[in-house]
N, C-alpha and C positions, 0 to 999 in steps of 0.2 A: 352635490347630491341632496336631494328633496329632504326634508326636515323629517317626514313620516319614515321615510327608509333608514335614516340615523336613530330614530328611536327603538325601530326594530332591532338593528343591530345592538344598540346600547344592551335592548332588553334579553337579546338571547344570549348575548356573552355572561350576565351575570347566571341566567339559568343553567347554562353550560357547565361554567365554573360549579354551581350548589350540585351539581349532579357528580361530577369529578371528585369534590368533597366528600360527600357521600360513598362513594366508589373506594376512595381512600380510607374513609372511615372503616367500612366493612373487610379492606384488607389488612387493615392494620390488626382488626379484632382476629381476623385469621391468621394472622402471621402471629400475635402473640400464644394464640391456642397452638400451634402447631411449635414455636417455640417451648412450650411448659410442656407437651408432650415428647419433643426429642431431649429436652434436658431430663425429664424425668427417666426417659429410655437411655440417656449416655449414663446417668447415675448408677441404673440398675447394672447394665453394661459394664461399668466400672466395678461396681460388685461383684459380679460372675466372674471378670477376668481375675480380680483379686483372689478369690479363690480358688480358681483355676493353678493359679500360681502358689498358693500354699499348698495343696494337695500335692503338686509336682514338687514342692519343694520337701515336704515329707516322703514323697515316694524316694527322691535322692537322698533324703538322710539316712532311710532305712537302707539303701540299695549300699552306703558308705559303710553303714555298721556292720552289715553283713560281710562286707568284703576285711574289713579290720577281724571282726571276728575270724574269719577263715583264715587270714594270715598268723592270727594268736594262737588256734589249733594247729596249726602246720608246725609249733615250735615243741609241741607236748611230745612228738617220738624222735625229736632231734638226740644225738649221743646212743641211740641206742638203749634207750633205757628199759630197767626192770619192772614189773608189776608192780610193787610198790611203790616205787618212784613214779611211777606214772601216777598211780592213783590219787599221790600227794598232790602233783601236780593238776589234776583233774580236778579237784576237790577246790583249789584255789582260784583256778579259771571259774568255777561253777558260782564260789562265791561274790566274784565281782560280775556276773552276769546275771541277773535275775532272768532274761529271758530264755536261757538254756535250762533245760528241766534235766537233761541228763548226758552224760558223755559216756559212749563203750568205744573199747578195744577189741575189733574181731581178726579172728583168720582170713587168710585169704579165701578158705571155704565158707565164711560165714559163720563159724561158731564163736561165740563169746568167750573174752579172754578175761577182762575186766570190766564191770561197770561202775560207775559215778553218777550220784543222782544229786537233784539240787538239795541244799541244803533250807530252804524255804520251802519246797513242797514235798520234799520228799518221795518217794519211791510212785510216780504215778500210776505203777502198771500193776498194781497189786489187785485192782479188781479184775482184771482180764490178763491169760497170758501175753508177753512179749510177743511170744512167736508171733501171735496172728496180726501184729505191724510187719514182721519179716518181708512177706512180699514188696511192700514198699523199698525195703531198705534196699532189697536186692536190686529193683529195678534202680534205684540210687545209683548205687552201687557200680552196676555195670556202665551207665551213661558214665560215672566218673573214671573208670577205667578205660573207657573208649576215648575220652575226653583230655585223660590225664590231668585231672584238675576236679573239684568240685563239683557235685551236683545236688539239686535238691529232687525231694519227691514230693508227688500232689501231697495235697494238705487231708488230714483223715480227722475226723470226731473220734475222742478217746474218752470213755467213762470214767470217772474217779467217783471216792467214795463218798458219801451223802446224796447222791441222787445228780451230782452236777458233772459236768464233763467240761472237756477243753480241745480247742482245734490246735491239732500239731502237725509240725510239718519236719521230715529227714532232711539231715543234710551229711552226705555221703564223703568223705576224703580219703584219696586212696595214700596208703605209705609206703615208701620204697626206701631202700638203703645199698645203694651201688649200684643202682640200677636195676635190682632187683624186687618184686613186692613182698612186702613183709603182712600186709594185709589192709585193713581201713578203720578210718576214725570216723565215727557216727556220732552226729550231735543232734539233739532233738529239740526243735524250737517250738515254743509256747506263743500262737499267733495274739492272745490278748495281752502277753508279757512283754510282746515286741513293739504294742501301741503303747503299752503303759509306760516301757523306759525310753522310747525312743520320740515320742509326740512331744514337742513343744508344747507347753501349757498355755504359752501366750497364743498361741494359734489355736489348739483346740477348745480355749475358755470360749464358752454359751456356743458351742457347736456341736455336732454330732460325729463321731468319726468310725470305721468299721471297715472289716474286708469283706468284699462280697464276691459273688458269685457275677457272671457276665449277665446274666439275666435279671442282677440286681438283690438276688437272694443273700442275705445278710449271713457271712459265717461267724464272724467274731465281732461284738461290739465292745466299743470303749468307753463312747458317751453318748447320747441322745440329746435331742432337740424337742422340747415341749409340742404338742401336736395343735392341731386347729390353726396353725400359722403359714402362711405363704413362705414356703421353701424354697431356697436355691441350692442346688448340689452340682458337685464336679467330682469325677472322676479319673485316678492315673494308675497306669500300669506300672506293677513292680516286676522289671524281667527280671528273671534268675535262670541261673545254669540247670537247664531242663524243668521248669514251672513258670509260670505266670501267675500273679495274685493282681487281684483289683484294689485298689485302695481309695473307698468314698469318705468325702468332707459331705458334711450338711451346714447350713447356716440360714438363720432366717432373714426374709428379706426387710431393710427398713423401710419405716412407713415415709413417707416425704409428704411434705406440706403442697399447698397451693404453688409458689415456687421455690423448685426444688435447691433452688443456690441462690447467693446473693447476685450473681451475673445476671441470669435470668430476669431478676426484679430491675436491675440498673436498665439492663435492655428496654424493659418495658414502659418504663419511666420515658428513657430517651425517645422511645417510637412516639410518645403522648405528645412531647415535646417537639418533636420533629412535625407531627400533624399540623399543630398552632404555626410552626415557623410556614409550613406550605399553607394555609390560609392567606399570612401575610403577604407571601410572595407569589400569591394568584394573579394582583393587578398587575406587578409589574412583568410577568410572564406572558400575560396578554401582550405589552408592550412590544417586550422583547420579540415574541414572534411574529408581529406586523413588521417591526425593522429586519428583523432575518429572511423575511420573504422577500422583500423589497431588493437588500443585498444579494441575495442567492439568485435572483433573476440579472442583476447585473453581473454577478462575477459570472455565471454561465453564457453569458452574449461575450462577456470579453475573452473566457476560457475558450470558447469555440472557436474564435478568430485568432487566437494565439498560440493555441497547441501546434497549428502548421507553420512549420519552418521553413519548409522547402519551396512550397506552394504560396505565391503571392496572392495576398488577400485585400481589396480593396471594397468599398460602401461609397454611392452616391447617390445623394436625394433625387426627388424628383426632376430638378432642376438641372442634372448632372453635377453639382458641386461634390468634390471630395469630402467626406465624414470621417472615414477611418480606413488607413490603409495599415498594415503589419511589418514588421521589419523584414521580412523576406520580399515585399514588394519594391520597399526602399531600395534594398541591396540590386534589387534586378533593374532599376531603370538609374540608380546613382542618385535622387534626390534624397533630402530627408523630411520626415515626417512633419516637419513646421511648413517647408516649402509648398507641401504638398496639397496639406488641409485645406477646405476653402478653396481652391482654385476650381474656376470653372471650366466651361470650353471657350477655345479648344484646350485642352489637355498638354501640359509643357513636354510628356514625353509622346507625343503625337509627330511624325514626319510630317515635313512640311507639303511635301510633294503627295500626302494622301489626305489633307485636311478636307479636302470637298467630300472624298467617300466617308471618312470618319462622322463627318457632321449628318451626311444623309443617313447613314446607321444609325447614328442617335436618334434622329428624329423619328425611325421608324419606331425605335424600341421605346419611346417616350410616348408613340402614339397607341401603346399597348398590344403591340402585335407579341401573339407567340414565341421565344427564342428556341433555337435546336437545344436539345437537352446533350448531346453530343459535342455541343461547343463550335467555336470557329476560330479559325486562324486569323492572325494579325500581325502586323510590323509595329515594331514598339521603338522609340530614340533614347539610347543613353545621354546621361548629360554630357559624355564626354564627344558625344556626335555619333557613335557607331548606332546600325541599325541590326536589332537580332528578332527572330521570329518568336509569337507566342502564341499557346495556344490557350483562350478566353472562354470560360463557362459562367455562364450568368442565370442567376433567379431571381426572383421577386422578393423583398427586404419585406417581413411582416412584422409589426409589432404585437404587443401583447392583445392589443384590442381585437387583432385582425385587419387591421388597415395598412394597405401597402405604403411605405415610407420612402421606397429608392429602390437601388436594386444593387444585389450582392453577388460581388465578381472572383473566381478563381483563375487566377493568371498562372501559366504554364511557360516557361523557357525553354524552347526548342532547339537552341544553338547545339547542345552538347550532343541532343540526337539527331541533328542534321550532320554534326560533322561525325558521326559515327556512322550515317548511311553512306557516308561521301567513302570513308575509308573502305569499309565492307563493299561496297561498287568497286574501288580501286583493285581493293584484293580478290576480288571474283575474276576482274578481268587479267590479272598476274597468273592467279592459280589456272586459268582455262589457257591462257600462253604456255605456262609451265606443263600441263598437263598433254598439250598438243605436242610440245618436244620430246616428252616420255614415252609418248605413243608412237612417234617417230624412230625415237630409241630401240623400244621394245620389238617394234616392228623389224627394224635392220638387224637386230642383233638375231631375232627368231629365225630370220631368212638365211642369214649368213649360216645358223646354225643346221637348219633342216635342209637345207640345198646341197651340203656337203655331200649326202650319200646320194641321190639321184645324179648328181654332176661327177661324182666319183664314177659311178656307173657307167654313166655314158663316155667318159674318158676312157674306160677299160674295154668296152666294147668298140670305139672307134678305133683304138690302138690294135684290138686284133684284126679289125677291117683292114686296116693298113696293110697290116701283116700278110694276109689273105690276099690283097691287091697286088704286093711287092713278089708273092709266089702263087700264082693261080693254079699250080699245080698239085700244090700241098692239099688244101682242103676247101674246093670251090664251094660246096654246100653250105657252108658254116657263114658265107655274106650274108645271104637274106636273112639266115637267123638275127644274125649282129645287129643289122639294119631297125628288124622291128623291135629289138630290144632298146635300140637307142631310141626309138620313135618311144615305147613304151615309157622308160625314163622320163622322157622329155616332157611328156604328156603327166605323167607324175610328179614333176617339178612345176608343172602349173597349176596342179591342184593343189600342191604343199601352198604355193604362194595364195593363193586364194585361200586355203582355209586357215594360214596363218594371219592373213588380213583379215578375216571374220572373228578369230579368235583375239585378235589385240584389238579391235574394234567390239567386242561383247555383242557380236551382232547374234541373233538366235542361229544357232549351225540347224543344218538337217539331217535330222536323223532316219535311218533306213535299217530294215531289217536284213541282219548280214549272217551266212552261217560261218562260225570261227575257224573252220577247215580253208574256207575262201581267205580269210585274214592271213593265214599262215602263208597260205598260196602264193599271196601276194609279195608278201615280203622275203619268200625262199630263193629266187636269185639272187638279190642282194646279198644276202645270209650265206647262201652258198658260194657267193664269188669271195666274199671277205674269210669265211671257214676254210676254202680251199689252198689260199694263199698262207694263211695260219697251219695248216695240219689240223685241223680242228674236226671234228665227226659231231655232224646235226641232228640230233633225234628227236622225233616229232611224237606225240602222244595225246590223240581225241579221243576222248570219250565216245561211246556208240552210244548214237539219239542223242545227243548232245543240243538244247535247243539254239534257235537263231538268237542274236543278240540286236539289240536297238541301239544304234552308234552311230558316231559321224566317221563313216569308214576310211577317211583319208588321216583324220587324226591319231584314230586310236592303231593305224598300220603303223603309224610313225612311233609309236608309244613303244610296241611291239619292238620294231627293228633297234629303237635307240637302246632299250635292256638286252636286246640279241646282241648287238655291237659291245656295248660294255660289258657284256658276261665275257664274250671273248678277249677281249682286250684285257681281263682281268686276270686270264691264266696266261701263267710263264711259261716262255718260249722253252725253257729247259726242261718240263714235263716229258713224263714214256709218251709214247705214240697214243693215236685214241685207242687202239685195240685195248688196251691196258685201263682203260678206264677213266683216265684223270683227265684227256684233255676231247671234252665232250661236252656239248651246249644241250641242254634238253626243252623243249617247248611243248608243254602238256596244258590241255583244255579239258575242264571237269564241272560237270552240273552240281549246284548246292543246291540241297533240298529245304526250301524255307522253314524258319522256325514260327510255330503257330501261335506262340505266347508273345512275338515281337511284331511280325509282318509274316504275309501270306505271301508274299512278292518273291519270283523265282531270280537267282543269280547264276552267271556262268562266270568260272574263276578261271584266269589265265596265270601261268607259271613260267618263269623262265631261269633257270638252274646252271648255274654254272660248276667250276670245281679250281676255281683262283686262290688265291690267297686269301680270301675273307676279309671283311672291313674293321678297322680298328676302331677304338672307341673316338676318338678323335671325329673319325670321319663320320661314324655313326650320328653324333652330334650335329655335322653340319650338311648331311648328306642331301638334303633339299634345299641348301641356301642357294641362292642364285649368284653365281660367277664362284663358288666354290668347288675347286677340282681335284682331283688326284694324278693327274695326269698332263705330262710335259707339254702336249699340245691342245687339251681340252679348253672349252668356253665356260662352263659348270653353268649351261643352262639347262640340259638334255633331262635331269632326273626333276627339277624343278617346273619344267612344262609338262613333263609326263605325269606327274601329280595334277598342275592343273587341270590337265583335259579329264585324267580320271575321277576328279572331286565334279567337272562339269556335267560327268555322268553319272552323278548320284553315288561313285564308287569311293574306295580307298587304295592307296597303294601302300602295300607294306613291303618289309625284308627281314630276312631271317635267315642264321646260318645253317647250311647245307651238310651232309654227311657223305664222305669222310669228312671233307672240305668244302669252303667256296661260300656260296651265298645264293639265295634263292628269293626273288622280288616276285609277289604275285598282286592279283589287284582283280576286281570283280564288275561284270555288267551287267546290265538290269535285260532279265530276257525278253524277247519280244512276245505281246502278249498273242496267243494261239486264237484261232477263228473257231 
C-alpha cells in the first residue's frame, strides 16, 4: 500500500472514532435525562399507587365495620324483648359506637315504637321533625324487605342547632320472629363520625379525607391538605346494599431532587465511567474489526462449500490442480482429501479409456471458453475400479479482488437416478404386458356374458325351424319368420362383439340419435321369448313426445336387455299369474325436465320395474361389484357392465324398492339436440 494511502486511512480512523465518541456522549446525556425523568415518574407513580391502596384499605375497613355493626344490631331484637329491655340494649350499643346517632324500633307499618339517641350528640332531630326523613327510611325498608337483609338509604343533609348540619344515612334491618315480620330496626349513621371513628390516624395524617359525589363535590369532610400545593388524589367506592358512597383521599406530592433516588445517581456514575472505558477500548475495537472482517470472509468461503453434504464440491486452480474437496466428493470417488489435494492432470478418478477426451475438455476450459450452465454428464472411476455416471456443473472461482483463480465444480452422482430409471422402464414393460392380459380377460368375460342372449335366441329359433321342417303341415309360414329372426340375432351378436371390443379398448364410440321406442322394440323379441317361457307379462309405457336420445345403440340395448332379464329372473315362479299384477315386468320411458339452477340439458329416464322379492342389504352393498352374483349360473358382470356403459353416456344407474314389492332400476340418457 502506498504511504499516502496509509496516512489517509490512519487519519480517517481517528476522526471517525472521535465522531463516534461525541455521539456516545450525546447519547449518554440523553440517557441520563431520560433516566431522571423516568425515575421521577416512577416515584410519583409509586406514591399514587400507595395512595390508591390506602383509600381502598379505608373503604374495606369501613365496609367491614358496617357489616359488624349490622350483625350486632341483629341481636337487639332476639328473644322477643319488651320496649324497656330493647331501650337498654340500644343505649349500650350507642355508647360503644359514636358513628350511630339514633336507633329506632318501628312497626311493619313504619310507626315508631321506641327511639334511642346517641349520648354524645343527643337528639339531632330537634330542629326539624323526624318525619321529613321518613321517605328515605321507607325506601330503605322496602329494599330490605325485598332482599331479606339490611339496606341503606341515600345520604342526606340534616341541619342541627347552631347553624350547622350533618350528612346522615339510614340503615334499615327487617325484624322477623318464627318467619313472621315483626317490624324494622332503623339505624342512623353520621358520615363525619364514620370517618372519625374508622379512619386510621397513620393513614390520614397529613392527608385530606372526605366523602364526595361522583362529580367530586364534597359531602362530608374529615381532614384537609393546605392549598397551593401539587396534590394527588385517589378514590374508592364504598358499595353498600341499596347505596354507594365514594371515599376520596388527597395527599401532597413529595418534592424530588435532581436525582430522585440513589439508584439513579449510581447508574449515572456508572454511565460516565462506561464512557471512559469505551474511549480506551476504541483502539482495540478497530483492530478487532479488521481481524473479524478477514475471518468472516474465510468462514463464509468455507461454510459455502461445507454446507453441501450430498453434492460433491471440488476447486481447481488455473493449472488443473485440486485445491479443495468436500467430504461428499471424497465419499463419491473413494479417495481421502490428503490423497486428492495437490494432484494435477490426469486426475486419479478419470477412467483410463477416457483420458484423451478429458484432457481435450480441460484444454478447452483453460482456454477461457464458456461452459454450459446446465452442466454436462461424465464418467468417473471409484478407487475400487467401478465406473459411475456424474453430472458436473462448473463456474469460475473469483477471489475478493475480482480475479479468477480457478474453477469451482459441483458433482452429482447419477448412479441412483440411472438405477431408478431402469427400474421404471422394466416396470412399465411389465405393466403393459399385464394390461394386455387383463384386456384379453375382460374382453373374453364380456363376450361370454353378452353373447349368451343372442346365441340363446338363435338356438330357440333354430329348434323351432327344425320342428317346422319335421312337420311341414303344422305351420309352414313360421319358417321364413324364424330364419329372419336367426339372421337378426346373428347380426346382433356381431354388433355386440364389435361394441364390446370398442368398449374394452376404450375407443371413442359412435353415438347416434335413437327413439326410445325403437330401443324397446329392438329387445322386444328376446324379452318376449323369455317372458313367455316364465309366464311373465311385459308392459311398456313410453311417454308421448319423448325426445330422441344420443347413445351407442347396441350397448344401451344390452343394458335394457340385461336389466329386463334380471327383473324376470328375480320374480319367483310360485307367484300368482300375471293377471294378478305380481308377475309383471314394466319397461317405462319418460322425459325429465332440466333444472335451471344446475344445467339446461334435457334427459330421458328409462325404468325397469319387477315385482320380485327385492334386494337384501348385503346384495345392495355389492350390487355393482364385478363377479358378484346372487344367481347360481350368473357371472356377476351384467350390472357392472351396465353401470360402466351408462357412466360413459354421462348418466347414472340407480335402484330403489318398488311397491308393493320388487325393485326398480333407473338410468338417464342425454336427449339429442334439436335442430
